[in-house]
N, C-alpha and C positions, 0 to 999 in steps of 0.2 A: 427631139430636143426642144420642141415647142417654140421654135424661132429664136431661142437664146443663142447668142454667139459663144462658141467654145472659148473665146479669149476673154470673156467677161470676168470669170472668177479670178483670172490672173491679173486683170486690170484692177479689180477691187483689192486684191492682195497687194498690188504695187502701191495703190493709194494709201492703204493702211500702213504700209511700211514708211511711206513719206510722212504721214501724220505722226507716226511714232518717232521718226527721226527728228521732225520739227520740234516735238515736245521735249525731246532729249537735249538737242543742241541749241534750240531757239534762245533760251536765256543767256547763252554765251555772248550774244550781241552786247550785253552789258559790259563786256570787256573793253569795248571801244570807248576811250575817255570822253570824246566830244558828246556823243549821244547820251552816255551815262550821266554826265554832269547836267545835261538839260532835262532828261526824262526821269532819271532816278537819282536825285541828289542824296538820298539816304544811303543808297548802294555805293555812291561815289565817296562816302565818308564825310559829307558836309554836315557841319554842326554849328556850334556857337561861333559867331564871326570874330569874337575876341580871343579865340583859342585855336590851337593846332594840336591834333592828336598825333602822337609819335608811336609808330608800331613797328614790330620786328617779326619776321617770319622764319620758320624752318627749324628752330631750336627745340629743346635745349641742347647745348653742345658744351661738354666739359672743357674743350680746348679754347673756346672763345667767349661764351656767354658771360663768364665771370668778369672779363675785361669790360664788357658793356655795362655791367652792373656797377663796377667801380667808377667808371667815367660818369655815368648818370647820377650816381650818389654824390660825386664831387661837384656836379653842376646843379644839384638840387632839383633834378627833373625825374619824373616818373613816366612810364610808358606801358603799352599793351604788347604782350608777347603772344603771337599765334603759334602754338606748339603742335608738333607732329606726335601722334599717339605712340608710334613705335619708338620714338626717341625718348619721350617722357617715361615710357615703361622701363627703359634702360637706365634712366637718370632721374628717378623720382625726387631724390634729395635736391637736385638742382631746380626742379620745378617748385619745390617748397621754398627754396631760398629766394627765387624770383618774387614769389608772392609775399614772403616775410619782409622783403625790402620795400614793399609798398607798390609794386607793379601789378598790373592786371594780367591774368592768364586767359587765353581764348583758344579756340579750336581751329586747327589748320588741316584736319583730316588725319587718318591713320598713317598713310604713306604719301609721298609726293609723286602722284601719278597723274598722267593726262587721261581724261575720260573718253577714249576713242569709241567705246561702245556702251550702250545702256546697261547699268547694273544697279537698279534701284534698291534691291534688297541688301546688297553688299554695301552700298552707300549709306543706307540707314543704319545698318549694323556698325559700320566703322566710325561714323560720326558720333553715334551714341556711346560707343566704347571709348572714344577719345574724350568726349565730354565728361564721362564718369571719372576718368583718370585726372583730368584737369580739375574737376570739382574736389577730388580727394586731395590734390596738392594745394589748392587754393583755399579750401574750407568753405567754398561757396560754388553754386552752380554758375558756369560761365554764361556770358551774354551773347558772345559773338562767334560767328563762323566766317572764315575766309577760305575759299577753295584753293587748292594748289594751282599754281600758274594763273590764278584769277579766273579760271575757266568755270563758269557757273552753268551747270546743266539742270534739266528738270529734276533728275534724280537727286542731285546734290542739294538743290533748293528744298525739295520735299524732305530730305533727310534732316536738314537743319531745322526746318519747322517742326518736325516730329520730335526733335530733341529740345525744343524750346529756345532755339538760337536765332539771332538776327544775322542775316548775311550782310557783309560789308566788304568792299574792296578798298580803293584808295583814290586820292585826288592828286597826289604828287609822289614820285619815286626818285631814287637816286641812281638807278641802273648800276647798282653796286655789286651785281652778281657776275660781272664779266672779268676776264683776265686783265683787261686794259683799265679797269676802274682805278681811280686815284681819289684821295681825300678831297682835293680841289675840285675834281670833276663831279663827284657825288654832291658836294655842297652846291655847286653851280646848277646842276640838273634839278635839284630840289627847288632852289630859289626861282628857277625859270617858270615853274608852273604852280608854286604854292601860293595860296591866298588865305586870308583869315577865314577860319571855319573849315580848313582842309585837313586831310589825313595823309600822313607821310608813310610810305612803305620803304623799309630798309630790312637788312638781314643780319642777324647776330651770329651767323655761322656760314661756312662754305659747304655744308653737307650736300646741298643740291646745286652748288654754284662752282665757279672756277676756284681751284685751290688757292687759299690765302686771300681771297677777295674780301673777306670780312674786315680785313685791316683798313680798307678804304672807307668803309662805313664808319668804323670806329674813329678813324682820324678826322672824319668830317663832322662828327657829333658836336664838338665844342663850338665850331664856327656856325653850324646850322642852327643850334639853339640860340646862340648870340644874335644871329640874323633875325630870328623870330622875335626875340625879346626887344631888339632895337626897334621893331615895328609895333611894339605894344601888344604882342600876342603871347598869351600864356601857353606853355608847352606842357602837355600832360597825357593822361590815359584816355582811351576812347570812351569809357563809361562816364567820364566827367564832361565830355565834349558833345555826345549825342544822347538824346533821350532814349533810354533802353526800352525795347519792345521784345517780346510780346508782354501784355499787361499782367499775365499770371505770375511773372517773376517778381519777387523771390519765391522760392518754393518752401513749403513748411519744413521747419527744422534747420534751415540753412542760416549761416552767419551773415549778418548785415553790417557793413561799416561805411 
């Protein structure tokens, strides 16, 4: 044995597993709003202090998304919709409608799953597949990626970079996914943490939330937007709020507006 401990290969293997686990889940620390705001302002959705970015997750949904489009149109506001690939594949016409009405389409992954184990190849494949569908619906390559549940792993981060997407979470949310959510409560929750330059997270569907919870977000929209405008903040899309990266965007042959 040459003096080598029989346990050493196992110890090294254990260390390698720890390193791999840290690389996988380490970026998830960005989910914590306090550290994220201080250490990663771009990931926190911080941008132009005179603006607020309004974003919606988990659609498109033929039962609810159209109601949000109607209200936003009546308020003269535009937003960014983070879409799930499997839902966009089933409802491509709704994705095209969102874009045609002046809203921005972004990538939320293929399915709404928690990343309990590393799957870098699948992450890369599914983010790229969703980005391609979003580009087809919008007529332009998307800028943004937001991981499901806001849980950012090493594999998800690398997948977004490989697809030419910038990862962004949020700086204020409405907790509009619960069965107890109300329009008043959603509006108050957003107001509690929103500042100029922030990004708001809401949901235009209950596909991954409590049944009917989308109605609370919809009911909160007029008051929420009025609150922002009363503070002199312009409400709009994420791409108007943050400087888009990486610099190679736009890609050749894609529409610019």
